[in-house]
SEFIZA-3560 file (N, C-alpha, C; in Angstrom, 3 decimals):
REM SEFIZA-3560
<numar><xx>145.386</xx><yy>43.132</yy><zz>157.020</zz><atom>N</atom></numar>
<numar><xx>146.006</xx><yy>42.211</yy><zz>157.947</zz><atom>CA</atom></numar>
<numar><xx>145.167</xx><yy>40.940</yy><zz>158.018</zz><atom>C</atom></numar>
<numar><xx>145.789</xx><yy>39.822</yy><zz>158.124</zz><atom>N</atom></numar>
<numar><xx>145.103</xx><yy>38.547</yy><zz>158.212</zz><atom>CA</atom></numar>
<numar><xx>144.432</xx><yy>38.457</yy><zz>159.577</zz><atom>C</atom></numar>
<numar><xx>143.139</xx><yy>38.098</yy><zz>159.572</zz><atom>N</atom></numar>
<numar><xx>142.397</xx><yy>38.089</yy><zz>160.825</zz><atom>CA</atom></numar>
<numar><xx>142.413</xx><yy>36.752</yy><zz>161.527</zz><atom>C</atom></numar>
<numar><xx>142.682</xx><yy>35.668</yy><zz>160.822</zz><atom>N</atom></numar>
<numar><xx>142.635</xx><yy>34.378</yy><zz>161.491</zz><atom>CA</atom></numar>
<numar><xx>143.607</xx><yy>33.378</yy><zz>160.910</zz><atom>C</atom></numar>
<numar><xx>144.068</xx><yy>32.502</yy><zz>161.751</zz><atom>N</atom></numar>
<numar><xx>144.989</xx><yy>31.461</yy><zz>161.317</zz><atom>CA</atom></numar>
<numar><xx>144.319</xx><yy>30.508</yy><zz>160.345</zz><atom>C</atom></numar>
<numar><xx>143.011</xx><yy>30.280</yy><zz>160.508</zz><atom>N</atom></numar>
<numar><xx>142.309</xx><yy>29.360</yy><zz>159.605</zz><atom>CA</atom></numar>
<numar><xx>142.359</xx><yy>29.858</yy><zz>158.167</zz><atom>C</atom></numar>
<numar><xx>142.374</xx><yy>31.166</yy><zz>157.967</zz><atom>N</atom></numar>
<numar><xx>142.484</xx><yy>31.711</yy><zz>156.622</zz><atom>CA</atom></numar>
<numar><xx>143.805</xx><yy>31.291</yy><zz>155.998</zz><atom>C</atom></numar>
<numar><xx>144.876</xx><yy>31.345</yy><zz>156.774</zz><atom>N</atom></numar>
<numar><xx>146.188</xx><yy>30.955</yy><zz>156.276</zz><atom>CA</atom></numar>
<numar><xx>146.273</xx><yy>29.475</yy><zz>155.956</zz><atom>C</atom></numar>
<numar><xx>145.631</xx><yy>28.654</yy><zz>156.756</zz><atom>N</atom></numar>
<numar><xx>145.730</xx><yy>27.208</yy><zz>156.587</zz><atom>CA</atom></numar>
<numar><xx>145.057</xx><yy>26.716</yy><zz>155.317</zz><atom>C</atom></numar>
<numar><xx>143.987</xx><yy>27.367</yy><zz>154.886</zz><atom>N</atom></numar>
<numar><xx>143.231</xx><yy>26.879</yy><zz>153.737</zz><atom>CA</atom></numar>
<numar><xx>143.526</xx><yy>27.640</yy><zz>152.451</zz><atom>C</atom></numar>
<numar><xx>144.329</xx><yy>28.650</yy><zz>152.514</zz><atom>N</atom></numar>
<numar><xx>144.634</xx><yy>29.458</yy><zz>151.343</zz><atom>CA</atom></numar>
<numar><xx>145.906</xx><yy>28.934</yy><zz>150.681</zz><atom>C</atom></numar>
<numar><xx>145.891</xx><yy>28.841</yy><zz>149.362</zz><atom>N</atom></numar>
<numar><xx>147.095</xx><yy>28.444</yy><zz>148.627</zz><atom>CA</atom></numar>
<numar><xx>148.129</xx><yy>29.541</yy><zz>148.798</zz><atom>C</atom></numar>
<numar><xx>149.366</xx><yy>29.164</yy><zz>149.003</zz><atom>N</atom></numar>
<numar><xx>150.430</xx><yy>30.149</yy><zz>149.190</zz><atom>CA</atom></numar>
<numar><xx>151.541</xx><yy>29.926</yy><zz>148.175</zz><atom>C</atom></numar>
<numar><xx>152.169</xx><yy>31.018</yy><zz>147.771</zz><atom>N</atom></numar>
<numar><xx>153.367</xx><yy>30.990</yy><zz>146.925</zz><atom>CA</atom></numar>
<numar><xx>154.317</xx><yy>32.041</yy><zz>147.465</zz><atom>C</atom></numar>
<numar><xx>155.614</xx><yy>31.825</yy><zz>147.235</zz><atom>N</atom></numar>
<numar><xx>156.538</xx><yy>32.868</yy><zz>147.685</zz><atom>CA</atom></numar>
<numar><xx>156.742</xx><yy>33.875</yy><zz>146.559</zz><atom>C</atom></numar>
<numar><xx>157.231</xx><yy>35.034</yy><zz>146.929</zz><atom>N</atom></numar>
<numar><xx>157.373</xx><yy>36.135</yy><zz>145.973</zz><atom>CA</atom></numar>
<numar><xx>158.291</xx><yy>35.767</yy><zz>144.815</zz><atom>C</atom></numar>
<numar><xx>159.310</xx><yy>34.986</yy><zz>145.076</zz><atom>N</atom></numar>
<numar><xx>160.231</xx><yy>34.576</yy><zz>144.019</zz><atom>CA</atom></numar>
<numar><xx>159.517</xx><yy>33.698</yy><zz>142.989</zz><atom>C</atom></numar>
<numar><xx>158.655</xx><yy>32.774</yy><zz>143.469</zz><atom>N</atom></numar>
<numar><xx>157.878</xx><yy>31.936</yy><zz>142.545</zz><atom>CA</atom></numar>
<numar><xx>156.991</xx><yy>32.809</yy><zz>141.659</zz><atom>C</atom></numar>
<numar><xx>156.369</xx><yy>33.811</yy><zz>142.245</zz><atom>N</atom></numar>
<numar><xx>155.503</xx><yy>34.700</yy><zz>141.472</zz><atom>CA</atom></numar>
<numar><xx>156.324</xx><yy>35.431</yy><zz>140.420</zz><atom>C</atom></numar>
<numar><xx>157.475</xx><yy>35.902</yy><zz>140.804</zz><atom>N</atom></numar>
<numar><xx>158.335</xx><yy>36.634</yy><zz>139.876</zz><atom>CA</atom></numar>
<numar><xx>158.803</xx><yy>35.755</yy><zz>138.723</zz><atom>C</atom></numar>
<numar><xx>159.150</xx><yy>34.524</yy><zz>139.031</zz><atom>N</atom></numar>
<numar><xx>159.663</xx><yy>33.623</yy><zz>137.999</zz><atom>CA</atom></numar>
<numar><xx>158.556</xx><yy>33.060</yy><zz>137.111</zz><atom>C</atom></numar>
<numar><xx>157.396</xx><yy>32.834</yy><zz>137.675</zz><atom>N</atom></numar>
<numar><xx>156.344</xx><yy>32.165</yy><zz>136.890</zz><atom>CA</atom></numar>
<numar><xx>154.968</xx><yy>32.757</yy><zz>137.191</zz><atom>C</atom></numar>
<numar><xx>154.811</xx><yy>34.005</yy><zz>136.793</zz><atom>N</atom></numar>
<numar><xx>153.535</xx><yy>34.681</yy><zz>137.014</zz><atom>CA</atom></numar>
<numar><xx>152.399</xx><yy>33.965</yy><zz>136.283</zz><atom>C</atom></numar>
<numar><xx>152.668</xx><yy>33.494</yy><zz>135.076</zz><atom>N</atom></numar>
<numar><xx>151.633</xx><yy>32.796</yy><zz>134.308</zz><atom>CA</atom></numar>
<numar><xx>151.109</xx><yy>31.569</yy><zz>135.031</zz><atom>C</atom></numar>
<numar><xx>152.011</xx><yy>30.768</yy><zz>135.571</zz><atom>N</atom></numar>
<numar><xx>151.603</xx><yy>29.573</yy><zz>136.309</zz><atom>CA</atom></numar>
<numar><xx>150.832</xx><yy>29.945</yy><zz>137.569</zz><atom>C</atom></numar>
<numar><xx>151.242</xx><yy>31.024</yy><zz>138.214</zz><atom>N</atom></numar>
<numar><xx>150.535</xx><yy>31.476</yy><zz>139.414</zz><atom>CA</atom></numar>
<numar><xx>149.119</xx><yy>31.914</yy><zz>139.052</zz><atom>C</atom></numar>
<numar><xx>148.985</xx><yy>32.635</yy><zz>137.940</zz><atom>N</atom></numar>
<numar><xx>147.656</xx><yy>33.057</yy><zz>137.495</zz><atom>CA</atom></numar>
<numar><xx>146.799</xx><yy>31.862</yy><zz>137.109</zz><atom>C</atom></numar>
<numar><xx>147.399</xx><yy>30.865</yy><zz>136.458</zz><atom>N</atom></numar>
<numar><xx>146.658</xx><yy>29.643</yy><zz>136.121</zz><atom>CA</atom></numar>
<numar><xx>146.161</xx><yy>28.954</yy><zz>137.386</zz><atom>C</atom></numar>
<numar><xx>147.018</xx><yy>28.860</yy><zz>138.387</zz><atom>N</atom></numar>
<numar><xx>146.635</xx><yy>28.223</yy><zz>139.645</zz><atom>CA</atom></numar>
<numar><xx>145.507</xx><yy>29.001</yy><zz>140.313</zz><atom>C</atom></numar>
<numar><xx>145.560</xx><yy>30.301</yy><zz>140.191</zz><atom>N</atom></numar>
<numar><xx>144.522</xx><yy>31.152</yy><zz>140.772</zz><atom>CA</atom></numar>
<numar><xx>143.178</xx><yy>30.871</yy><zz>140.108</zz><atom>C</atom></numar>
<numar><xx>143.171</xx><yy>30.773</yy><zz>138.793</zz><atom>N</atom></numar>
<numar><xx>141.925</xx><yy>30.524</yy><zz>138.070</zz><atom>CA</atom></numar>
<numar><xx>141.443</xx><yy>29.096</yy><zz>138.251</zz><atom>C</atom></numar>
<numar><xx>142.349</xx><yy>28.133</yy><zz>138.276</zz><atom>N</atom></numar>
<numar><xx>141.968</xx><yy>26.730</yy><zz>138.415</zz><atom>CA</atom></numar>
<numar><xx>141.526</xx><yy>26.403</yy><zz>139.827</zz><atom>C</atom></numar>
<numar><xx>141.936</xx><yy>27.201</yy><zz>140.766</zz><atom>N</atom></numar>
<numar><xx>141.593</xx><yy>26.948</yy><zz>142.166</zz><atom>CA</atom></numar>
<numar><xx>140.191</xx><yy>27.388</yy><zz>142.516</zz><atom>C</atom></numar>
<numar><xx>139.335</xx><yy>27.548</yy><zz>141.529</zz><atom>N</atom></numar>
<numar><xx>137.965</xx><yy>27.960</yy><zz>141.798</zz><atom>CA</atom></numar>
<numar><xx>137.856</xx><yy>29.422</yy><zz>142.178</zz><atom>C</atom></numar>
<numar><xx>138.863</xx><yy>30.207</yy><zz>141.807</zz><atom>N</atom></numar>
<numar><xx>138.823</xx><yy>31.624</yy><zz>142.122</zz><atom>CA</atom></numar>
<numar><xx>139.232</xx><yy>31.954</yy><zz>143.536</zz><atom>C</atom></numar>
<numar><xx>139.714</xx><yy>30.938</yy><zz>144.274</zz><atom>N</atom></numar>
<numar><xx>140.147</xx><yy>31.194</yy><zz>145.644</zz><atom>CA</atom></numar>
<numar><xx>141.397</xx><yy>32.047</yy><zz>145.663</zz><atom>C</atom></numar>
<numar><xx>141.605</xx><yy>32.770</yy><zz>146.730</zz><atom>N</atom></numar>
<numar><xx>142.768</xx><yy>33.647</yy><zz>146.812</zz><atom>CA</atom></numar>
<numar><xx>144.080</xx><yy>32.870</yy><zz>146.924</zz><atom>C</atom></numar>
<numar><xx>145.151</xx><yy>33.511</yy><zz>146.495</zz><atom>N</atom></numar>
<numar><xx>146.497</xx><yy>32.961</yy><zz>146.603</zz><atom>CA</atom></numar>
<numar><xx>147.320</xx><yy>33.962</yy><zz>147.414</zz><atom>C</atom></numar>
<numar><xx>147.870</xx><yy>33.500</yy><zz>148.523</zz><atom>N</atom></numar>
<numar><xx>148.670</xx><yy>34.384</yy><zz>149.365</zz><atom>CA</atom></numar>
<numar><xx>150.114</xx><yy>34.369</yy><zz>148.893</zz><atom>C</atom></numar>
<numar><xx>150.693</xx><yy>35.561</yy><zz>148.756</zz><atom>N</atom></numar>
<numar><xx>152.092</xx><yy>35.703</yy><zz>148.369</zz><atom>CA</atom></numar>
<numar><xx>152.894</xx><yy>35.963</yy><zz>149.641</zz><atom>C</atom></numar>
<numar><xx>153.910</xx><yy>35.122</yy><zz>149.843</zz><atom>N</atom></numar>
<numar><xx>154.753</xx><yy>35.249</yy><zz>151.026</zz><atom>CA</atom></numar>
<numar><xx>156.074</xx><yy>35.895</yy><zz>150.655</zz><atom>C</atom></numar>
<numar><xx>156.566</xx><yy>36.756</yy><zz>151.512</zz><atom>N</atom></numar>
<numar><xx>157.899</xx><yy>37.341</yy><zz>151.361</zz><atom>CA</atom></numar>
<numar><xx>158.608</xx><yy>37.122</yy><zz>152.685</zz><atom>C</atom></numar>
<numar><xx>159.728</xx><yy>36.457</yy><zz>152.612</zz><atom>N</atom></numar>
<numar><xx>160.477</xx><yy>36.088</yy><zz>153.829</zz><atom>CA</atom></numar>
<numar><xx>159.584</xx><yy>35.293</yy><zz>154.787</zz><atom>C</atom></numar>
<numar><xx>158.801</xx><yy>34.383</yy><zz>154.211</zz><atom>N</atom></numar>
<numar><xx>157.895</xx><yy>33.490</yy><zz>154.954</zz><atom>CA</atom></numar>
<numar><xx>156.806</xx><yy>34.220</yy><zz>155.723</zz><atom>C</atom></numar>
<numar><xx>156.542</xx><yy>35.469</yy><zz>155.361</zz><atom>N</atom></numar>
<numar><xx>155.478</xx><yy>36.244</yy><zz>155.997</zz><atom>CA</atom></numar>
<numar><xx>154.494</xx><yy>36.692</yy><zz>154.928</zz><atom>C</atom></numar>
<numar><xx>153.199</xx><yy>36.707</yy><zz>155.229</zz><atom>N</atom></numar>
<numar><xx>152.212</xx><yy>37.164</yy><zz>154.246</zz><atom>CA</atom></numar>
<numar><xx>152.520</xx><yy>38.593</yy><zz>153.788</zz><atom>C</atom></numar>
<numar><xx>152.572</xx><yy>38.784</yy><zz>152.458</zz><atom>N</atom></numar>
<numar><xx>152.866</xx><yy>40.100</yy><zz>151.902</zz><atom>CA</atom></numar>
<numar><xx>151.714</xx><yy>40.628</yy><zz>151.062</zz><atom>C</atom></numar>
<numar><xx>150.989</xx><yy>39.724</yy><zz>150.398</zz><atom>N</atom></numar>
<numar><xx>149.904</xx><yy>40.148</yy><zz>149.520</zz><atom>CA</atom></numar>
<numar><xx>148.979</xx><yy>38.962</yy><zz>149.271</zz><atom>C</atom></numar>
<numar><xx>147.831</xx><yy>39.267</yy><zz>148.726</zz><atom>N</atom></numar>
<numar><xx>146.880</xx><yy>38.227</yy><zz>148.334</zz><atom>CA</atom></numar>
<numar><xx>146.429</xx><yy>38.520</yy><zz>146.910</zz><atom>C</atom></numar>
<numar><xx>146.519</xx><yy>37.510</yy><zz>146.058</zz><atom>N</atom></numar>
<numar><xx>146.036</xx><yy>37.613</yy><zz>144.686</zz><atom>CA</atom></numar>
<numar><xx>144.652</xx><yy>36.970</yy><zz>144.634</zz><atom>C</atom></numar>
<numar><xx>143.722</xx><yy>37.634</yy><zz>143.945</zz><atom>N</atom></numar>
<numar><xx>142.382</xx><yy>37.071</yy><zz>143.775</zz><atom>CA</atom></numar>
<numar><xx>142.013</xx><yy>37.116</yy><zz>142.300</zz><atom>C</atom></numar>
<numar><xx>141.071</xx><yy>36.279</yy><zz>141.908</zz><atom>N</atom></numar>
<numar><xx>140.638</xx><yy>36.244</yy><zz>140.507</zz><atom>CA</atom></numar>
<numar><xx>139.825</xx><yy>37.497</yy><zz>140.188</zz><atom>C</atom></numar>
<numar><xx>139.708</xx><yy>37.783</yy><zz>138.909</zz><atom>N</atom></numar>
<numar><xx>138.924</xx><yy>38.932</yy><zz>138.465</zz><atom>CA</atom></numar>
<numar><xx>137.468</xx><yy>38.784</yy><zz>138.911</zz><atom>C</atom></numar>
<numar><xx>136.938</xx><yy>37.572</yy><zz>138.819</zz><atom>N</atom></numar>
<numar><xx>135.551</xx><yy>37.315</yy><zz>139.237</zz><atom>CA</atom></numar>
<numar><xx>135.365</xx><yy>37.627</yy><zz>140.722</zz><atom>C</atom></numar>
<numar><xx>136.317</xx><yy>37.188</yy><zz>141.523</zz><atom>N</atom></numar>
<numar><xx>136.246</xx><yy>37.440</yy><zz>142.965</zz><atom>CA</atom></numar>
<numar><xx>136.372</xx><yy>38.936</yy><zz>143.251</zz><atom>C</atom></numar>
<numar><xx>137.267</xx><yy>39.610</yy><zz>142.542</zz><atom>N</atom></numar>
<numar><xx>137.439</xx><yy>41.055</yy><zz>142.703</zz><atom>CA</atom></numar>
<numar><xx>136.138</xx><yy>41.790</yy><zz>142.401</zz><atom>C</atom></numar>
<numar><xx>135.518</xx><yy>41.441</yy><zz>141.271</zz><atom>N</atom></numar>
<numar><xx>134.269</xx><yy>42.111</yy><zz>140.893</zz><atom>CA</atom></numar>
<numar><xx>133.178</xx><yy>41.860</yy><zz>141.924</zz><atom>C</atom></numar>
<numar><xx>133.089</xx><yy>40.638</yy><zz>142.404</zz><atom>N</atom></numar>
<numar><xx>132.057</xx><yy>40.305</yy><zz>143.390</zz><atom>CA</atom></numar>
<numar><xx>132.288</xx><yy>41.049</yy><zz>144.703</zz><atom>C</atom></numar>
<numar><xx>133.542</xx><yy>41.145</yy><zz>145.111</zz><atom>N</atom></numar>
<numar><xx>133.840</xx><yy>41.756</yy><zz>146.413</zz><atom>CA</atom></numar>
<numar><xx>133.916</xx><yy>43.271</yy><zz>146.377</zz><atom>C</atom></numar>
<numar><xx>134.356</xx><yy>43.853</yy><zz>145.253</zz><atom>N</atom></numar>
<numar><xx>134.620</xx><yy>45.288</yy><zz>145.242</zz><atom>CA</atom></numar>
<numar><xx>133.768</xx><yy>46.063</yy><zz>144.250</zz><atom>C</atom></numar>
<numar><xx>133.715</xx><yy>45.640</yy><zz>143.001</zz><atom>N</atom></numar>
<numar><xx>132.985</xx><yy>46.390</yy><zz>141.983</zz><atom>CA</atom></numar>
<numar><xx>131.495</xx><yy>46.369</yy><zz>142.282</zz><atom>C</atom></numar>
<numar><xx>130.937</xx><yy>45.190</yy><zz>142.549</zz><atom>N</atom></numar>
<numar><xx>129.507</xx><yy>45.110</yy><zz>142.838</zz><atom>CA</atom></numar>
<numar><xx>129.152</xx><yy>45.907</yy><zz>144.077</zz><atom>C</atom></numar>
<numar><xx>130.018</xx><yy>45.907</yy><zz>145.054</zz><atom>N</atom></numar>
<numar><xx>129.774</xx><yy>46.668</yy><zz>146.284</zz><atom>CA</atom></numar>
<numar><xx>129.735</xx><yy>48.154</yy><zz>145.969</zz><atom>C</atom></numar>
<numar><xx>130.662</xx><yy>48.615</yy><zz>145.154</zz><atom>N</atom></numar>
<numar><xx>130.678</xx><yy>50.042</yy><zz>144.781</zz><atom>CA</atom></numar>
<numar><xx>129.430</xx><yy>50.411</yy><zz>143.998</zz><atom>C</atom></numar>
<numar><xx>128.982</xx><yy>49.530</yy><zz>143.105</zz><atom>N</atom></numar>
<numar><xx>127.762</xx><yy>49.804</yy><zz>142.353</zz><atom>CA</atom></numar>
<numar><xx>126.557</xx><yy>49.872</yy><zz>143.286</zz><atom>C</atom></numar>
<numar><xx>126.500</xx><yy>48.968</yy><zz>144.260</zz><atom>N</atom></numar>
<numar><xx>125.412</xx><yy>49.001</yy><zz>145.243</zz><atom>CA</atom></numar>
<numar><xx>125.447</xx><yy>50.294</yy><zz>146.046</zz><atom>C</atom></numar>
<numar><xx>126.639</xx><yy>50.735</yy><zz>146.426</zz><atom>N</atom></numar>
<numar><xx>126.765</xx><yy>51.983</yy><zz>147.178</zz><atom>CA</atom></numar>
<numar><xx>126.328</xx><yy>53.171</yy><zz>146.330</zz><atom>C</atom></numar>
<numar><xx>126.699</xx><yy>53.179</yy><zz>145.045</zz><atom>N</atom></numar>
<numar><xx>126.304</xx><yy>54.266</yy><zz>144.150</zz><atom>CA</atom></numar>
<numar><xx>124.792</xx><yy>54.275</yy><zz>143.961</zz><atom>C</atom></numar>
<numar><xx>124.205</xx><yy>53.083</yy><zz>143.829</zz><atom>N</atom></numar>
<numar><xx>122.756</xx><yy>52.992</yy><zz>143.672</zz><atom>CA</atom></numar>
<numar><xx>122.053</xx><yy>53.513</yy><zz>144.928</zz><atom>C</atom></numar>
<numar><xx>122.537</xx><yy>53.137</yy><zz>146.098</zz><atom>N</atom></numar>
<numar><xx>121.940</xx><yy>53.601</yy><zz>147.351</zz><atom>CA</atom></numar>
<numar><xx>122.056</xx><yy>55.117</yy><zz>147.482</zz><atom>C</atom></numar>
<numar><xx>123.193</xx><yy>55.677</yy><zz>147.062</zz><atom>N</atom></numar>
<numar><xx>123.373</xx><yy>57.129</yy><zz>147.113</zz><atom>CA</atom></numar>
<numar><xx>122.409</xx><yy>57.828</yy><zz>146.163</zz><atom>C</atom></numar>
<numar><xx>122.210</xx><yy>57.267</yy><zz>144.975</zz><atom>N</atom></numar>
<numar><xx>121.282</xx><yy>57.861</yy><zz>144.010</zz><atom>CA</atom></numar>
<numar><xx>119.849</xx><yy>57.813</yy><zz>144.533</zz><atom>C</atom></numar>
<numar><xx>119.464</xx><yy>56.711</yy><zz>145.138</zz><atom>N</atom></numar>
<numar><xx>118.117</xx><yy>56.596</yy><zz>145.705</zz><atom>CA</atom></numar>
<numar><xx>117.928</xx><yy>57.595</yy><zz>146.833</zz><atom>C</atom></numar>
<numar><xx>118.936</xx><yy>57.744</yy><zz>147.677</zz><atom>N</atom></numar>
<numar><xx>118.863</xx><yy>58.709</yy><zz>148.778</zz><atom>CA</atom></numar>
<numar><xx>118.721</xx><yy>60.126</yy><zz>148.234</zz><atom>C</atom></numar>
<numar><xx>119.439</xx><yy>60.441</yy><zz>147.175</zz><atom>N</atom></numar>
<numar><xx>119.345</xx><yy>61.773</yy><zz>146.561</zz><atom>CA</atom></numar>
<numar><xx>117.960</xx><yy>62.002</yy><zz>145.974</zz><atom>C</atom></numar>
<numar><xx>117.411</xx><yy>60.992</yy><zz>145.310</zz><atom>N</atom></numar>
<numar><xx>116.053</xx><yy>61.125</yy><zz>144.761</zz><atom>CA</atom></numar>
<numar><xx>115.023</xx><yy>61.335</yy><zz>145.864</zz><atom>C</atom></numar>
<numar><xx>115.171</xx><yy>60.609</yy><zz>146.953</zz><atom>N</atom></numar>
<numar><xx>114.249</xx><yy>60.793</yy><zz>148.074</zz><atom>CA</atom></numar>
<numar><xx>114.378</xx><yy>62.188</yy><zz>148.670</zz><atom>C</atom></numar>
<numar><xx>115.596</xx><yy>62.697</yy><zz>148.718</zz><atom>N</atom></numar>
<numar><xx>115.810</xx><yy>64.039</yy><zz>149.250</zz><atom>CA</atom></numar>
<numar><xx>115.174</xx><yy>65.093</yy><zz>148.357</zz><atom>C</atom></numar>
<numar><xx>115.221</xx><yy>64.847</yy><zz>147.040</zz><atom>N</atom></numar>
<numar><xx>114.692</xx><yy>65.798</yy><zz>146.078</zz><atom>CA</atom></numar>
<numar><xx>113.174</xx><yy>65.697</yy><zz>145.908</zz><atom>C</atom></numar>
<numar><xx>112.594</xx><yy>64.630</yy><zz>146.449</zz><atom>N</atom></numar>
<numar><xx>111.169</xx><yy>64.418</yy><zz>146.300</zz><atom>CA</atom></numar>
<numar><xx>110.402</xx><yy>65.666</yy><zz>146.740</zz><atom>C</atom></numar>
<numar><xx>109.371</xx><yy>66.019</yy><zz>145.959</zz><atom>N</atom></numar>
<numar><xx>108.585</xx><yy>67.228</yy><zz>146.258</zz><atom>CA</atom></numar>
<numar><xx>107.909</xx><yy>67.097</yy><zz>147.617</zz><atom>C</atom></numar>
<numar><xx>107.962</xx><yy>68.190</yy><zz>148.348</zz><atom>N</atom></numar>
<numar><xx>107.317</xx><yy>68.206</yy><zz>149.647</zz><atom>CA</atom></numar>
<numar><xx>105.876</xx><yy>68.679</yy><zz>149.463</zz><atom>C</atom></numar>
<numar><xx>104.942</xx><yy>68.192</yy><zz>150.280</zz><atom>N</atom></numar>
<numar><xx>103.546</xx><yy>68.605</yy><zz>150.126</zz><atom>CA</atom></numar>
<numar><xx>103.403</xx><yy>70.114</yy><zz>150.316</zz><atom>C</atom></numar>
<numar><xx>102.542</xx><yy>70.691</yy><zz>149.509</zz><atom>N</atom></numar>
<numar><xx>102.306</xx><yy>72.126</yy><zz>149.590</zz><atom>CA</atom></numar>
<numar><xx>101.370</xx><yy>72.429</yy><zz>150.757</zz><atom>C</atom></numar>
<numar><xx>101.539</xx><yy>73.600</yy><zz>151.319</zz><atom>N</atom></numar>
<numar><xx>100.646</xx><yy>74.035</yy><zz>152.390</zz><atom>CA</atom></numar>
<numar><xx>99.314</xx><yy>74.463</yy><zz>151.778</zz><atom>C</atom></numar>
<numar><xx>98.258</xx><yy>74.351</yy><zz>152.523</zz><atom>N</atom></numar>
<numar><xx>96.943</xx><yy>74.751</yy><zz>152.036</zz><atom>CA</atom></numar>
<numar><xx>96.086</xx><yy>73.551</yy><zz>151.700</zz><atom>C</atom></numar>
<numar><xx>94.951</xx><yy>73.813</yy><zz>151.081</zz><atom>N</atom></numar>
<numar><xx>94.014</xx><yy>72.723</yy><zz>150.789</zz><atom>CA</atom></numar>
<numar><xx>94.576</xx><yy>71.756</yy><zz>149.757</zz><atom>C</atom></numar>
<numar><xx>94.197</xx><yy>70.490</yy><zz>149.891</zz><atom>N</atom></numar>
<numar><xx>94.657</xx><yy>69.504</yy><zz>148.921</zz><atom>CA</atom></numar>
<numar><xx>93.831</xx><yy>69.593</yy><zz>147.642</zz><atom>C</atom></numar>
<numar><xx>94.241</xx><yy>68.889</yy><zz>146.610</zz><atom>N</atom></numar>
<numar><xx>93.604</xx><yy>68.981</yy><zz>145.295</zz><atom>CA</atom></numar>
<numar><xx>92.152</xx><yy>68.517</yy><zz>145.323</zz><atom>C</atom></numar>
<numar><xx>91.830</xx><yy>67.525</yy><zz>146.126</zz><atom>N</atom></numar>
<numar><xx>90.452</xx><yy>67.038</yy><zz>146.217</zz><atom>CA</atom></numar>
<numar><xx>89.544</xx><yy>68.146</yy><zz>146.752</zz><atom>C</atom></numar>
<numar><xx>90.010</xx><yy>68.824</yy><zz>147.773</zz><atom>N</atom></numar>
<numar><xx>89.229</xx><yy>69.917</yy><zz>148.357</zz><atom>CA</atom></numar>
<numar><xx>89.018</xx><yy>71.042</yy><zz>147.338</zz><atom>C</atom></numar>
<numar><xx>90.074</xx><yy>71.398</yy><zz>146.609</zz><atom>N</atom></numar>
<numar><xx>89.980</xx><yy>72.462</yy><zz>145.604</zz><atom>CA</atom></numar>
<numar><xx>88.996</xx><yy>72.072</yy><zz>144.511</zz><atom>C</atom></numar>
<numar><xx>89.053</xx><yy>70.835</yy><zz>144.025</zz><atom>N</atom></numar>
<numar><xx>88.131</xx><yy>70.387</yy><zz>142.975</zz><atom>CA</atom></numar>
<numar><xx>86.685</xx><yy>70.402</yy><zz>143.458</zz><atom>C</atom></numar>
<numar><xx>86.442</xx><yy>69.986</yy><zz>144.675</zz><atom>N</atom></numar>
<numar><xx>85.068</xx><yy>70.013</yy><zz>145.209</zz><atom>CA</atom></numar>
<numar><xx>84.539</xx><yy>71.444</yy><zz>145.284</zz><atom>C</atom></numar>
<numar><xx>85.383</xx><yy>72.348</yy><zz>145.724</zz><atom>N</atom></numar>
<numar><xx>84.974</xx><yy>73.736</yy><zz>145.796</zz><atom>CA</atom></numar>
<numar><xx>84.683</xx><yy>74.302</yy><zz>144.416</zz><atom>C</atom></numar>
<numar><xx>85.498</xx><yy>73.953</yy><zz>143.423</zz><atom>N</atom></numar>
<numar><xx>85.271</xx><yy>74.443</yy><zz>142.048</zz><atom>CA</atom></numar>
<numar><xx>83.974</xx><yy>73.882</yy><zz>141.477</zz><atom>C</atom></numar>
<numar><xx>83.652</xx><yy>72.625</yy><zz>141.783</zz><atom>N</atom></numar>
<numar><xx>82.405</xx><yy>72.024</yy><zz>141.306</zz><atom>CA</atom></numar>
<numar><xx>81.188</xx><yy>72.685</yy><zz>141.916</zz><atom>C</atom></numar>
<numar><xx>81.324</xx><yy>73.119</yy><zz>143.139</zz><atom>N</atom></numar>
<numar><xx>80.211</xx><yy>73.787</yy><zz>143.812</zz><atom>CA</atom></numar>
<numar><xx>80.072</xx><yy>75.239</yy><zz>143.337</zz><atom>C</atom></numar>
<numar><xx>81.047</xx><yy>75.729</yy><zz>142.595</zz><atom>N</atom></numar>
<numar><xx>80.982</xx><yy>77.084</yy><zz>142.093</zz><atom>CA</atom></numar>
<numar><xx>81.594</xx><yy>78.111</yy><zz>143.005</zz><atom>C</atom></numar>
<numar><xx>82.335</xx><yy>77.662</yy><zz>143.959</zz><atom>N</atom></numar>
<numar><xx>82.985</xx><yy>78.582</yy><zz>144.880</zz><atom>CA</atom></numar>
<numar><xx>84.429</xx><yy>78.819</yy><zz>144.459</zz><atom>C</atom></numar>
<numar><xx>84.879</xx><yy>80.046</yy><zz>144.609</zz><atom>N</atom></numar>
<numar><xx>86.268</xx><yy>80.319</yy><zz>144.245</zz><atom>CA</atom></numar>
<numar><xx>87.274</xx><yy>79.790</yy><zz>145.239</zz><atom>C</atom></numar>
//
């Protein structure tokens, strides 16, 4: 759903019939417009928004990759070895050097 009127005022709009008749021209306008979104109107009401591939990747694909990376890091942290109970390695080595079991 559109959250603000200002979004509508600055976004290029086309009606659904224009898109149907000249999809190529609509795609050209989308790319030439600096990748800005193009709102598709049906019966003078917003029905859809077209965005460039670059904008899609920036908004959705990169976000999903970041989420996957964060999930992988969280899993690695969860799997990280927990400290063992008992004396630490420094203490054990000192005892072995002194000749104590």
